[in-house]
C-alpha positions, 0 to 999 in steps of 0.5 A: 509833737509825737517826737517830743513826747517820745523824747520825753518818754525815753528821757524819763525811762533812762532817768528812772533806770539810772535812779534804780541802778544808783539805789541798788547795791550790786557789789564792786569797789568802794570809793573813799566815800563809801559809795559804789564805784562804777565804770562811767562818769558820775559813778554809773555803769552804762553797760549795767544800765543798758542791761537793766533796760533790756531786762525790763523790755524782756519782762514787759514784752512777756519773753519768759523763754530765753531762747526766744528773747535771745532771738529778739534781743538784737532787734531791740538793741538795734532799735535802741541804737538807731533811736540814740543815733537819730536823737544825737545832736537834738535838744542840745541846749536842753540836754547838752548843757550850756553851749560854749560861746567863749569866755573864761570858763570855756572847756574845749576838751569836754564832749559836746554830745549831751544826754544822747551821746556824741552828736554827728559831724554835721551837727558839730559843723552846724553848731560851729558855724552858728557860734562863729557867726558864719555867713547865712549861705554857709549856715544854710548849706550846713543845715541842709547837710544836717537835715539830710543826715537826720533823715538818714538816721530816721530811715534807719530807725524806721527800718530797725522798728520794722524788723522788730515789729515783724517778730512780735505778736500784736500784744507785744507790738502794743507793749513795745509802742507804749515802751517807746521802742516802736512808733 
């Protein structure tokens, strides 16, 4: 249940950050429709979004000294990357849109990663086996590999969170927990 709540909190944070980015006029080239063109799909720039998130974390964690923040920032980024990796492939039906099951509208070239980036090879192999109605023994083996890869990713996330926790004050740790950086 805690993971579902954390997943929803991260998704909400990203959605709010994305809407804030879209609402701001930060310069750049204008497209034919007058909207600002940015580097990513749908006209948004993931690097700019990540920068805004990092600025929010800096503010919320109370880092006013840039030297101190520069020392902590890589640890925060490591947690964010580890969380993204740990969540890749999860909730594919919920965030990844409809899965390809064949048919006239199938697009084999579209990325299958959904909201949290590209899924792991283990997730792709498992999904392919499910879609292809593979034998139960094959699905069972692929499921075990997928679960093992997820455990490894969760261990990396926990290590990244532990590293961040070591450099934060108690108040900052509490704030980072409320922000979803720490569990």
